[in-house]
C-alpha positions, 0 to 999 in steps of 0.5 A, spaced: 262 785 667 257 786 674 258 794 677 255 795 684 256 800 689 256 795 695 262 792 697 260 785 696 256 781 691 251 776 694 253 769 693 260 770 690 267 770 694 271 776 691 279 776 690 281 783 689 285 785 684 285 793 685 283 800 684 280 802 677 278 808 675 275 812 669 274 819 668 273 825 663 273 833 662 267 835 659 265 843 657 258 845 653 260 850 647 258 857 648 252 858 644 249 853 649 253 856 655 249 863 654 243 860 653 244 856 659 246 862 663 239 866 661 235 860 665 239 861 671 235 867 672 229 864 672 230 858 675 229 850 674 233 845 671 239 846 667 238 841 661 244 842 657 248 840 663 244 835 666 246 831 658 252 833 659 253 830 665 249 824 664 254 823 658 260 824 662 258 819 668 257 814 662 263 815 659 267 815 665 264 808 667 265 806 661 273 807 661 272 804 668 270 798 666 275 798 660 281 798 666 277 793 669 277 788 663 284 789 662 286 786 669 281 780 668 276 782 673 268 779 673 266 785 677 267 792 679 265 793 687 264 799 691 264 804 685 263 811 686 262 818 682 265 824 684 265 831 680 269 837 679 271 843 676 277 844 673 276 850 669 270 855 668 265 852 664 269 845 665 267 839 669 271 833 670 267 827 672 271 820 675 268 814 676 272 808 681 271 802 684 275 796 686 276 791 680 274 784 683 275 776 680 270 771 683 273 765 686 
């Protein structure tokens, strides 16, 4: 499966199959949440949250790919990511793009 954030793949003619997406909602456990809140007092990267968001993006991408494969896609173009807080200490990450088949 080819994944790109452009709306084309050089040298390929594409038939659009439709929008595909994958999402997940992630939260950290209370113990790590407390430790990370102390980090906000002194500044710096919140490593546990960085790791959580990386895992969430990977899972959302995997789910998007699965949806594209179910459509018989060869690639997903114009991939985008978005995130939002759905409640305190929980965030949704969504990956979406256009599933395409090579002509």
